[in-house]
C-alpha positions in Angstrom: 0.0 0.0 0.0 1.2 3.5 -0.9 2.5 5.6 2.1 0.3 8.7 2.5 2.1 12.0 1.9 2.4 14.3 5.0 2.7 18.0 4.8 5.3 19.4 7.2 5.7 23.2 7.4 7.8 25.5 9.5 4.6 26.5 11.4 4.1 22.8 12.3 7.7 22.6 13.6 7.2 25.7 15.6 4.0 24.3 17.1 5.7 21.1 18.0 8.7 22.9 19.7 6.4 25.1 21.8 4.2 22.1 22.8 7.4 20.3 23.9 8.4 23.3 26.0 5.0 23.2 27.7 5.3 19.4 28.3 8.8 19.9 29.8 7.3 22.6 32.1 9.6 25.4 30.7 6.6 27.3 29.4 3.0 27.8 30.6 0.1 26.7 28.5 -1.4 30.2 28.4 1.9 31.7 27.2 2.0 29.0 24.4 -1.5 29.9 23.4 -0.5 33.6 23.0 2.6 32.7 21.0 0.7 30.4 18.7 -2.4 32.5 18.4 -4.8 29.7 19.3 -7.4 29.2 22.1 -6.6 27.2 25.2 -9.1 24.5 24.2 -7.4 24.0 20.8 -4.0 24.0 22.5 -5.0 21.3 24.9 -6.2 19.2 21.9 -2.8 19.7 20.2 -0.9 18.9 23.4 -2.8 15.6 23.9 -2.1 14.7 20.2 1.6 15.4 20.7 1.7 13.3 23.9 0.1 10.4 22.1 1.7 10.5 18.6 4.5 13.0 18.7 4.8 15.4 15.8 2.7 13.0 13.6 -0.3 14.0 15.7 -0.4 17.5 14.5 0.4 17.0 10.8 -2.2 17.0 8.1 -2.2 14.2 5.6 -1.9 15.2 1.9 -4.8 14.3 -0.2 -5.2 13.6 -3.9 -7.3 15.8 -6.0 -10.9 14.5 -6.1 -11.1 15.2 -9.8 -7.8 13.6 -10.8 -8.1 11.3 -13.8 -6.9 7.7 -13.7 -3.7 6.6 -15.4 -5.7 4.4 -17.7 -7.8 7.3 -19.0 -4.7 9.4 -19.4 -2.9 6.7 -21.4 -6.0 6.3 -23.7 -6.1 10.0 -24.4 -2.4 10.1 -25.0 -2.6 7.2 -27.4 -5.5 8.9 -29.3 -3.5 12.1 -29.5 -0.5 10.3 -31.0 -2.5 8.2 -33.4 -5.3 10.4 -34.7 -4.9 13.9 -33.4 -1.2 14.6 -33.8 -1.8 17.7 -35.8 -4.2 19.3 -33.2 -3.0 22.1 -31.0 -1.4 20.5 -27.9 -3.2 22.8 -25.5 -6.4 20.9 -26.2 -4.7 17.9 -24.5 -2.9 19.7 -21.8 -5.2 18.4 -19.0 -3.1 15.3 -18.4 -2.0 15.0 -14.7 1.1 13.1 -14.0 
């Protein structure tokens, strides 16, 4: 099975570092909320996720586009273009997603 893509941003890294500081009792939760610009309730949710899953708990999984065409359809259109429509403007066939 294909491993899901995970998006990791600098903002996520900053969140994780601040939550680790709170867990190590070097920073208070209210101060962390102010730094991150989130509510105490949301911070407690994030803190619990970090305690259970580490940084993976706060990351968002990447998703494929819902309107993405299948490779089979893409291959069929490419074959049609090469066989019958080779003299057409290529921008008509520029929808292929790879």
